[in-house]
N, CA, C, O and CB atoms as a CASP TS submission, in Angstrom:
PFRMAT TS
TARGET T0000
AUTHOR 0000-0000-0000
METHOD Language model
MODEL 1
PARENT N/A
ATOM      1  N   UNK     1       8.933  26.725 102.110  1.00  0.00           N
ATOM      2  CA  UNK     1       9.918  27.758 102.658  1.00  0.00           C
ATOM      3  C   UNK     1       9.247  27.403 104.383  1.00  0.00           C
ATOM      4  O   UNK     1       8.080  27.118 104.652  1.00  0.00           O
ATOM      5  CB  UNK     1       9.688  29.740 101.836  1.00  0.00           C
ATOM      6  N   UNK     2      10.293  27.522 105.252  1.00  0.00           N
ATOM      7  CA  UNK     2      10.076  27.191 106.667  1.00  0.00           C
ATOM      8  C   UNK     2       9.990  28.958 107.113  1.00  0.00           C
ATOM      9  O   UNK     2      10.076  30.022 106.501  1.00  0.00           O
ATOM     10  CB  UNK     2      11.543  26.061 107.469  1.00  0.00           C
ATOM     11  N   UNK     3       9.708  28.402 108.949  1.00  0.00           N
ATOM     12  CA  UNK     3       9.179  30.297 109.262  1.00  0.00           C
ATOM     13  C   UNK     3      10.691  30.707 109.195  1.00  0.00           C
ATOM     14  O   UNK     3      10.831  31.894 108.900  1.00  0.00           O
ATOM     15  CB  UNK     3       8.209  30.898 111.272  1.00  0.00           C
ATOM     16  N   UNK     4      11.829  30.034 109.391  1.00  0.00           N
ATOM     17  CA  UNK     4      13.009  30.563 109.424  1.00  0.00           C
ATOM     18  C   UNK     4      13.465  32.044 108.370  1.00  0.00           C
ATOM     19  O   UNK     4      13.627  33.247 108.580  1.00  0.00           O
ATOM     20  CB  UNK     4      13.785  29.329 109.135  1.00  0.00           C
ATOM     21  N   UNK     5      13.570  30.801 106.765  1.00  0.00           N
ATOM     22  CA  UNK     5      13.243  31.237 105.716  1.00  0.00           C
ATOM     23  C   UNK     5      12.260  32.946 105.621  1.00  0.00           C
ATOM     24  O   UNK     5      12.537  33.988 105.027  1.00  0.00           O
ATOM     25  CB  UNK     5      12.568  29.977 105.246  1.00  0.00           C
ATOM     26  N   UNK     6      10.950  32.525 106.593  1.00  0.00           N
ATOM     27  CA  UNK     6       9.533  33.114 106.194  1.00  0.00           C
ATOM     28  C   UNK     6      10.289  34.591 106.726  1.00  0.00           C
ATOM     29  O   UNK     6      10.371  35.627 106.067  1.00  0.00           O
ATOM     30  CB  UNK     6       7.793  32.385 107.158  1.00  0.00           C
ATOM     31  N   UNK     7      10.755  34.376 107.976  1.00  0.00           N
ATOM     32  CA  UNK     7      10.875  35.528 109.171  1.00  0.00           C
ATOM     33  C   UNK     7      11.977  36.243 108.126  1.00  0.00           C
ATOM     34  O   UNK     7      11.444  37.270 107.706  1.00  0.00           O
ATOM     35  CB  UNK     7      11.547  34.955 111.104  1.00  0.00           C
ATOM     36  N   UNK     8      13.398  36.071 107.515  1.00  0.00           N
ATOM     37  CA  UNK     8      14.593  36.455 107.275  1.00  0.00           C
ATOM     38  C   UNK     8      14.301  37.448 105.530  1.00  0.00           C
ATOM     39  O   UNK     8      14.940  38.236 104.832  1.00  0.00           O
ATOM     40  CB  UNK     8      15.682  34.881 107.326  1.00  0.00           C
ATOM     41  N   UNK     9      13.023  36.804 105.503  1.00  0.00           N
ATOM     42  CA  UNK     9      12.525  37.439 104.141  1.00  0.00           C
ATOM     43  C   UNK     9      11.667  38.860 104.348  1.00  0.00           C
ATOM     44  O   UNK     9      11.774  39.862 103.640  1.00  0.00           O
ATOM     45  CB  UNK     9      11.503  36.290 103.351  1.00  0.00           C
ATOM     46  N   UNK    10      10.743  38.678 105.562  1.00  0.00           N
ATOM     47  CA  UNK    10       9.914  39.322 105.647  1.00  0.00           C
ATOM     48  C   UNK    10      10.572  40.610 106.540  1.00  0.00           C
ATOM     49  O   UNK    10      10.050  41.705 106.750  1.00  0.00           O
ATOM     50  CB  UNK    10       8.816  38.526 106.081  1.00  0.00           C
ATOM     51  N   UNK    11      11.706  40.179 106.929  1.00  0.00           N
ATOM     52  CA  UNK    11      12.596  41.289 108.258  1.00  0.00           C
ATOM     53  C   UNK    11      13.361  42.296 106.604  1.00  0.00           C
ATOM     54  O   UNK    11      13.583  43.501 106.479  1.00  0.00           O
ATOM     55  CB  UNK    11      14.538  39.924 109.879  1.00  0.00           C
ATOM     56  N   UNK    12      13.547  41.255 105.705  1.00  0.00           N
ATOM     57  CA  UNK    12      14.055  41.932 104.342  1.00  0.00           C
ATOM     58  C   UNK    12      13.564  43.148 103.695  1.00  0.00           C
ATOM     59  O   UNK    12      14.229  44.098 103.282  1.00  0.00           O
ATOM     60  CB  UNK    12      13.899  41.076 103.364  1.00  0.00           C
ATOM     61  N   UNK    13      11.982  42.931 103.662  1.00  0.00           N
ATOM     62  CA  UNK    13      11.723  43.414 102.866  1.00  0.00           C
ATOM     63  C   UNK    13      11.089  44.714 103.765  1.00  0.00           C
ATOM     64  O   UNK    13      10.676  45.796 103.350  1.00  0.00           O
ATOM     65  CB  UNK    13      11.064  42.556 101.944  1.00  0.00           C
ATOM     66  N   UNK    14      11.146  44.341 104.756  1.00  0.00           N
ATOM     67  CA  UNK    14      10.620  45.932 105.724  1.00  0.00           C
ATOM     68  C   UNK    14      11.490  46.870 105.442  1.00  0.00           C
ATOM     69  O   UNK    14      11.334  47.969 104.911  1.00  0.00           O
ATOM     70  CB  UNK    14      10.642  45.925 107.520  1.00  0.00           C
ATOM     71  N   UNK    15      12.433  46.331 105.850  1.00  0.00           N
ATOM     72  CA  UNK    15      13.578  46.846 105.823  1.00  0.00           C
ATOM     73  C   UNK    15      14.382  47.885 104.296  1.00  0.00           C
ATOM     74  O   UNK    15      15.058  48.908 104.403  1.00  0.00           O
ATOM     75  CB  UNK    15      14.237  45.571 106.182  1.00  0.00           C
ATOM     76  N   UNK    16      13.981  47.147 102.990  1.00  0.00           N
ATOM     77  CA  UNK    16      14.012  47.868 102.543  1.00  0.00           C
ATOM     78  C   UNK    16      12.851  48.896 102.091  1.00  0.00           C
ATOM     79  O   UNK    16      13.148  49.836 101.354  1.00  0.00           O
ATOM     80  CB  UNK    16      14.579  47.411 102.027  1.00  0.00           C
ATOM     81  N   UNK    17      11.214  48.664 102.644  1.00  0.00           N
ATOM     82  CA  UNK    17      10.511  49.068 102.128  1.00  0.00           C
ATOM     83  C   UNK    17      10.725  50.693 103.321  1.00  0.00           C
ATOM     84  O   UNK    17      10.210  51.792 103.116  1.00  0.00           O
ATOM     85  CB  UNK    17       9.227  47.995 101.905  1.00  0.00           C
ATOM     86  N   UNK    18      11.257  50.460 104.016  1.00  0.00           N
ATOM     87  CA  UNK    18      11.757  51.559 105.332  1.00  0.00           C
ATOM     88  C   UNK    18      12.719  52.309 105.399  1.00  0.00           C
ATOM     89  O   UNK    18      13.009  53.201 106.196  1.00  0.00           O
ATOM     90  CB  UNK    18      12.053  51.058 106.439  1.00  0.00           C
ATOM     91  N   UNK    19      13.281  51.851 104.389  1.00  0.00           N
ATOM     92  CA  UNK    19      14.259  52.711 104.348  1.00  0.00           C
ATOM     93  C   UNK    19      14.322  53.125 102.447  1.00  0.00           C
ATOM     94  O   UNK    19      13.808  52.619 101.450  1.00  0.00           O
ATOM     95  CB  UNK    19      15.724  51.895 105.147  1.00  0.00           C
ATOM     96  N   UNK    20      15.347  54.434 102.729  1.00  0.00           N
ATOM     97  CA  UNK    20      15.662  55.340 101.378  1.00  0.00           C
ATOM     98  C   UNK    20      16.516  55.238 100.781  1.00  0.00           C
ATOM     99  O   UNK    20      16.491  56.051  99.858  1.00  0.00           O
ATOM    100  CB  UNK    20      15.775  56.472 101.404  1.00  0.00           C
ATOM    101  N   UNK    21      17.516  54.514 100.783  1.00  0.00           N
ATOM    102  CA  UNK    21      19.371  54.536 100.312  1.00  0.00           C
ATOM    103  C   UNK    21      20.004  54.700 100.673  1.00  0.00           C
ATOM    104  O   UNK    21      19.889  55.246 101.770  1.00  0.00           O
ATOM    105  CB  UNK    21      20.033  55.024  99.679  1.00  0.00           C
ATOM    106  N   UNK    22      21.179  54.446 100.214  1.00  0.00           N
ATOM    107  CA  UNK    22      22.146  55.093 101.402  1.00  0.00           C
ATOM    108  C   UNK    22      22.950  53.894 102.074  1.00  0.00           C
ATOM    109  O   UNK    22      22.559  52.743 101.882  1.00  0.00           O
ATOM    110  CB  UNK    22      21.178  55.931 102.692  1.00  0.00           C
ATOM    111  N   UNK    23      24.443  54.239 103.123  1.00  0.00           N
ATOM    112  CA  UNK    23      24.532  53.744 103.936  1.00  0.00           C
ATOM    113  C   UNK    23      23.804  53.125 105.129  1.00  0.00           C
ATOM    114  O   UNK    23      24.193  52.136 105.750  1.00  0.00           O
ATOM    115  CB  UNK    23      25.028  54.204 103.995  1.00  0.00           C
ATOM    116  N   UNK    24      22.692  53.835 105.371  1.00  0.00           N
ATOM    117  CA  UNK    24      21.375  54.036 106.476  1.00  0.00           C
ATOM    118  C   UNK    24      21.013  53.062 106.046  1.00  0.00           C
ATOM    119  O   UNK    24      21.131  52.074 106.771  1.00  0.00           O
ATOM    120  CB  UNK    24      20.246  55.240 106.547  1.00  0.00           C
ATOM    121  N   UNK    25      20.436  52.898 104.740  1.00  0.00           N
ATOM    122  CA  UNK    25      19.249  52.059 104.554  1.00  0.00           C
ATOM    123  C   UNK    25      20.212  50.391 104.637  1.00  0.00           C
ATOM    124  O   UNK    25      19.506  49.418 104.904  1.00  0.00           O
ATOM    125  CB  UNK    25      18.275  52.532 102.780  1.00  0.00           C
ATOM    126  N   UNK    26      21.415  50.181 104.461  1.00  0.00           N
ATOM    127  CA  UNK    26      21.758  48.809 103.953  1.00  0.00           C
ATOM    128  C   UNK    26      22.166  48.499 106.280  1.00  0.00           C
ATOM    129  O   UNK    26      22.349  47.375 106.748  1.00  0.00           O
ATOM    130  CB  UNK    26      23.686  48.783 102.142  1.00  0.00           C
ATOM    131  N   UNK    27      22.176  49.364 106.852  1.00  0.00           N
ATOM    132  CA  UNK    27      22.088  49.314 108.249  1.00  0.00           C
ATOM    133  C   UNK    27      20.810  48.461 108.340  1.00  0.00           C
ATOM    134  O   UNK    27      20.812  47.233 108.252  1.00  0.00           O
ATOM    135  CB  UNK    27      22.037  50.782 108.987  1.00  0.00           C
ATOM    136  N   UNK    28      19.909  49.092 108.492  1.00  0.00           N
ATOM    137  CA  UNK    28      17.888  49.139 108.430  1.00  0.00           C
ATOM    138  C   UNK    28      18.019  47.761 107.925  1.00  0.00           C
ATOM    139  O   UNK    28      17.800  46.825 108.693  1.00  0.00           O
ATOM    140  CB  UNK    28      16.731  50.509 107.048  1.00  0.00           C
ATOM    141  N   UNK    29      18.288  47.600 106.954  1.00  0.00           N
ATOM    142  CA  UNK    29      17.793  46.342 106.225  1.00  0.00           C
ATOM    143  C   UNK    29      18.246  44.931 106.984  1.00  0.00           C
ATOM    144  O   UNK    29      17.549  43.969 107.307  1.00  0.00           O
ATOM    145  CB  UNK    29      18.422  46.364 104.662  1.00  0.00           C
ATOM    146  N   UNK    30      19.823  45.190 107.167  1.00  0.00           N
ATOM    147  CA  UNK    30      20.697  44.324 107.897  1.00  0.00           C
ATOM    148  C   UNK    30      19.949  43.624 109.170  1.00  0.00           C
ATOM    149  O   UNK    30      19.642  42.447 109.357  1.00  0.00           O
ATOM    150  CB  UNK    30      21.943  45.176 108.357  1.00  0.00           C
ATOM    151  N   UNK    31      19.720  45.109 110.192  1.00  0.00           N
ATOM    152  CA  UNK    31      19.295  45.043 111.161  1.00  0.00           C
ATOM    153  C   UNK    31      17.959  44.300 111.367  1.00  0.00           C
ATOM    154  O   UNK    31      17.800  43.531 112.316  1.00  0.00           O
ATOM    155  CB  UNK    31      19.365  46.111 111.467  1.00  0.00           C
ATOM    156  N   UNK    32      16.825  44.600 110.278  1.00  0.00           N
ATOM    157  CA  UNK    32      16.007  44.031 110.190  1.00  0.00           C
ATOM    158  C   UNK    32      15.736  42.581 110.137  1.00  0.00           C
ATOM    159  O   UNK    32      14.958  41.878 110.782  1.00  0.00           O
ATOM    160  CB  UNK    32      15.747  44.504 109.567  1.00  0.00           C
ATOM    161  N   UNK    33      16.762  42.263 108.999  1.00  0.00           N
ATOM    162  CA  UNK    33      16.791  40.800 108.581  1.00  0.00           C
ATOM    163  C   UNK    33      17.293  40.013 109.868  1.00  0.00           C
ATOM    164  O   UNK    33      16.482  39.178 110.271  1.00  0.00           O
ATOM    165  CB  UNK    33      17.827  40.540 107.233  1.00  0.00           C
ATOM    166  N   UNK    34      18.357  40.109 110.517  1.00  0.00           N
ATOM    167  CA  UNK    34      18.176  39.748 111.513  1.00  0.00           C
ATOM    168  C   UNK    34      16.922  39.653 112.530  1.00  0.00           C
ATOM    169  O   UNK    34      16.259  38.617 112.587  1.00  0.00           O
ATOM    170  CB  UNK    34      18.910  40.215 111.782  1.00  0.00           C
ATOM    171  N   UNK    35      16.675  40.594 113.199  1.00  0.00           N
ATOM    172  CA  UNK    35      15.597  40.191 113.551  1.00  0.00           C
ATOM    173  C   UNK    35      14.330  39.315 112.980  1.00  0.00           C
ATOM    174  O   UNK    35      13.697  38.544 113.701  1.00  0.00           O
ATOM    175  CB  UNK    35      15.356  41.055 113.806  1.00  0.00           C
ATOM    176  N   UNK    36      14.104  39.490 111.874  1.00  0.00           N
ATOM    177  CA  UNK    36      13.535  38.050 111.106  1.00  0.00           C
ATOM    178  C   UNK    36      13.495  36.660 111.099  1.00  0.00           C
ATOM    179  O   UNK    36      12.733  35.693 111.084  1.00  0.00           O
ATOM    180  CB  UNK    36      13.849  37.967 110.247  1.00  0.00           C
ATOM    181  N   UNK    37      14.897  37.068 111.121  1.00  0.00           N
ATOM    182  CA  UNK    37      15.714  35.936 111.407  1.00  0.00           C
ATOM    183  C   UNK    37      15.496  34.634 112.567  1.00  0.00           C
ATOM    184  O   UNK    37      15.279  33.423 112.603  1.00  0.00           O
ATOM    185  CB  UNK    37      16.844  36.585 111.706  1.00  0.00           C
ATOM    186  N   UNK    38      15.745  35.930 113.550  1.00  0.00           N
ATOM    187  CA  UNK    38      15.592  35.450 115.160  1.00  0.00           C
ATOM    188  C   UNK    38      14.485  34.988 115.373  1.00  0.00           C
ATOM    189  O   UNK    38      14.312  33.972 116.046  1.00  0.00           O
ATOM    190  CB  UNK    38      15.731  36.446 116.227  1.00  0.00           C
ATOM    191  N   UNK    39      13.525  35.687 114.816  1.00  0.00           N
ATOM    192  CA  UNK    39      11.941  35.032 115.560  1.00  0.00           C
ATOM    193  C   UNK    39      11.971  34.081 114.455  1.00  0.00           C
ATOM    194  O   UNK    39      11.662  33.000 114.956  1.00  0.00           O
ATOM    195  CB  UNK    39      10.190  36.182 115.692  1.00  0.00           C
ATOM    196  N   UNK    40      12.186  33.930 113.209  1.00  0.00           N
ATOM    197  CA  UNK    40      11.668  32.726 112.311  1.00  0.00           C
ATOM    198  C   UNK    40      12.412  31.107 112.701  1.00  0.00           C
ATOM    199  O   UNK    40      12.019  30.013 112.297  1.00  0.00           O
ATOM    200  CB  UNK    40      12.092  33.189 110.580  1.00  0.00           C
ATOM    201  N   UNK    41      13.673  31.421 113.673  1.00  0.00           N
ATOM    202  CA  UNK    41      14.320  30.401 114.398  1.00  0.00           C
ATOM    203  C   UNK    41      13.626  30.059 115.700  1.00  0.00           C
ATOM    204  O   UNK    41      13.865  28.954 116.187  1.00  0.00           O
ATOM    205  CB  UNK    41      15.693  30.792 114.646  1.00  0.00           C
ATOM    206  N   UNK    42      12.829  30.847 116.293  1.00  0.00           N
ATOM    207  CA  UNK    42      12.049  30.576 117.574  1.00  0.00           C
ATOM    208  C   UNK    42      11.018  29.749 117.079  1.00  0.00           C
ATOM    209  O   UNK    42      10.711  28.706 117.656  1.00  0.00           O
ATOM    210  CB  UNK    42      11.468  31.864 118.357  1.00  0.00           C
ATOM    211  N   UNK    43      10.192  30.331 115.549  1.00  0.00           N
ATOM    212  CA  UNK    43       8.815  30.103 115.549  1.00  0.00           C
ATOM    213  C   UNK    43       9.585  28.470 114.741  1.00  0.00           C
ATOM    214  O   UNK    43       8.824  27.649 114.229  1.00  0.00           O
ATOM    215  CB  UNK    43       7.508  31.504 114.573  1.00  0.00           C
ATOM    216  N   UNK    44      10.571  28.323 114.754  1.00  0.00           N
ATOM    217  CA  UNK    44      10.765  26.833 113.843  1.00  0.00           C
ATOM    218  C   UNK    44      11.191  26.178 115.569  1.00  0.00           C
ATOM    219  O   UNK    44      10.642  25.076 115.571  1.00  0.00           O
ATOM    220  CB  UNK    44      12.492  26.762 112.095  1.00  0.00           C
ATOM    221  N   UNK    45      11.565  26.276 116.314  1.00  0.00           N
ATOM    222  CA  UNK    45      12.271  25.668 117.330  1.00  0.00           C
ATOM    223  C   UNK    45      13.058  25.108 117.590  1.00  0.00           C
ATOM    224  O   UNK    45      13.260  24.200 118.397  1.00  0.00           O
ATOM    225  CB  UNK    45      12.007  25.267 117.717  1.00  0.00           C
ATOM    226  N   UNK    46      13.937  25.942 116.466  1.00  0.00           N
ATOM    227  CA  UNK    46      15.719  25.655 116.764  1.00  0.00           C
ATOM    228  C   UNK    46      16.703  26.683 117.551  1.00  0.00           C
ATOM    229  O   UNK    46      17.860  26.559 117.950  1.00  0.00           O
ATOM    230  CB  UNK    46      16.508  25.582 115.275  1.00  0.00           C
ATOM    231  N   UNK    47      15.643  27.890 117.615  1.00  0.00           N
ATOM    232  CA  UNK    47      16.368  28.911 119.150  1.00  0.00           C
ATOM    233  C   UNK    47      15.389  28.739 120.552  1.00  0.00           C
ATOM    234  O   UNK    47      14.161  28.689 120.499  1.00  0.00           O
ATOM    235  CB  UNK    47      16.321  31.053 118.755  1.00  0.00           C
ATOM    236  N   UNK    48      16.055  28.673 121.595  1.00  0.00           N
ATOM    237  CA  UNK    48      15.210  28.766 122.744  1.00  0.00           C
ATOM    238  C   UNK    48      15.142  29.776 123.574  1.00  0.00           C
ATOM    239  O   UNK    48      16.081  29.470 124.309  1.00  0.00           O
ATOM    240  CB  UNK    48      15.398  27.911 123.439  1.00  0.00           C
ATOM    241  N   UNK    49      14.777  30.633 123.952  1.00  0.00           N
ATOM    242  CA  UNK    49      14.591  31.745 124.485  1.00  0.00           C
ATOM    243  C   UNK    49      13.901  32.086 125.834  1.00  0.00           C
ATOM    244  O   UNK    49      13.742  33.073 126.552  1.00  0.00           O
ATOM    245  CB  UNK    49      14.089  32.260 123.648  1.00  0.00           C
ATOM    246  N   UNK    50      13.466  30.349 125.812  1.00  0.00           N
ATOM    247  CA  UNK    50      12.967  30.635 127.431  1.00  0.00           C
ATOM    248  C   UNK    50      13.870  31.075 128.880  1.00  0.00           C
ATOM    249  O   UNK    50      13.607  31.873 129.779  1.00  0.00           O
ATOM    250  CB  UNK    50      12.370  29.287 127.845  1.00  0.00           C
ATOM    251  N   UNK    51      14.706  30.424 128.713  1.00  0.00           N
ATOM    252  CA  UNK    51      15.838  31.760 130.203  1.00  0.00           C
ATOM    253  C   UNK    51      16.013  33.326 129.804  1.00  0.00           C
ATOM    254  O   UNK    51      16.808  34.036 130.419  1.00  0.00           O
ATOM    255  CB  UNK    51      18.058  31.256 130.369  1.00  0.00           C
ATOM    256  N   UNK    52      15.400  33.706 128.977  1.00  0.00           N
ATOM    257  CA  UNK    52      15.393  34.799 128.655  1.00  0.00           C
ATOM    258  C   UNK    52      14.762  36.077 130.130  1.00  0.00           C
ATOM    259  O   UNK    52      15.110  37.144 130.635  1.00  0.00           O
ATOM    260  CB  UNK    52      14.553  34.606 127.278  1.00  0.00           C
ATOM    261  N   UNK    53      13.465  34.846 130.288  1.00  0.00           N
ATOM    262  CA  UNK    53      12.484  35.579 131.390  1.00  0.00           C
ATOM    263  C   UNK    53      13.612  36.222 132.629  1.00  0.00           C
ATOM    264  O   UNK    53      14.682  35.673 132.887  1.00  0.00           O
ATOM    265  CB  UNK    53      11.202  34.216 132.196  1.00  0.00           C
ATOM    266  N   UNK    54      13.173  37.335 133.225  1.00  0.00           N
ATOM    267  CA  UNK    54      13.236  37.918 134.165  1.00  0.00           C
ATOM    268  C   UNK    54      12.485  36.955 135.624  1.00  0.00           C
ATOM    269  O   UNK    54      13.019  37.088 136.726  1.00  0.00           O
ATOM    270  CB  UNK    54      12.655  39.236 133.690  1.00  0.00           C
ATOM    271  N   UNK    55      11.784  36.430 135.535  1.00  0.00           N
ATOM    272  CA  UNK    55      11.506  36.135 136.704  1.00  0.00           C
ATOM    273  C   UNK    55      11.578  35.252 137.058  1.00  0.00           C
ATOM    274  O   UNK    55      10.724  34.847 137.846  1.00  0.00           O
ATOM    275  CB  UNK    55      10.768  36.337 137.022  1.00  0.00           C
ATOM    276  N   UNK    56      12.730  34.398 136.639  1.00  0.00           N
ATOM    277  CA  UNK    56      12.800  33.261 136.621  1.00  0.00           C
ATOM    278  C   UNK    56      14.608  33.279 137.747  1.00  0.00           C
ATOM    279  O   UNK    56      15.537  34.080 137.643  1.00  0.00           O
ATOM    280  CB  UNK    56      12.608  32.671 134.803  1.00  0.00           C
ATOM    281  N   UNK    57      14.433  31.712 138.988  1.00  0.00           N
ATOM    282  CA  UNK    57      15.071  31.886 139.542  1.00  0.00           C
ATOM    283  C   UNK    57      16.088  31.713 139.589  1.00  0.00           C
ATOM    284  O   UNK    57      15.872  31.230 140.700  1.00  0.00           O
ATOM    285  CB  UNK    57      14.824  31.766 139.999  1.00  0.00           C
ATOM    286  N   UNK    58      17.501  31.573 139.436  1.00  0.00           N
ATOM    287  CA  UNK    58      18.213  30.710 138.995  1.00  0.00           C
ATOM    288  C   UNK    58      19.145  29.667 140.040  1.00  0.00           C
ATOM    289  O   UNK    58      19.865  28.793 139.558  1.00  0.00           O
ATOM    290  CB  UNK    58      18.909  31.457 138.143  1.00  0.00           C
TER
END
């Protein structure tokens, strides 16, 4: 299991643990799963976030 899959799984588990049912639980789980996926992709090197810094001149 690579970091992308681990991040997605962690985000989904945190969403399920933090939510208590209903549509709001679905949305929370979806958002946390997406965050976990993004973090995993950054750790795998599949997503470059170096250009997001504010202090860089363009």
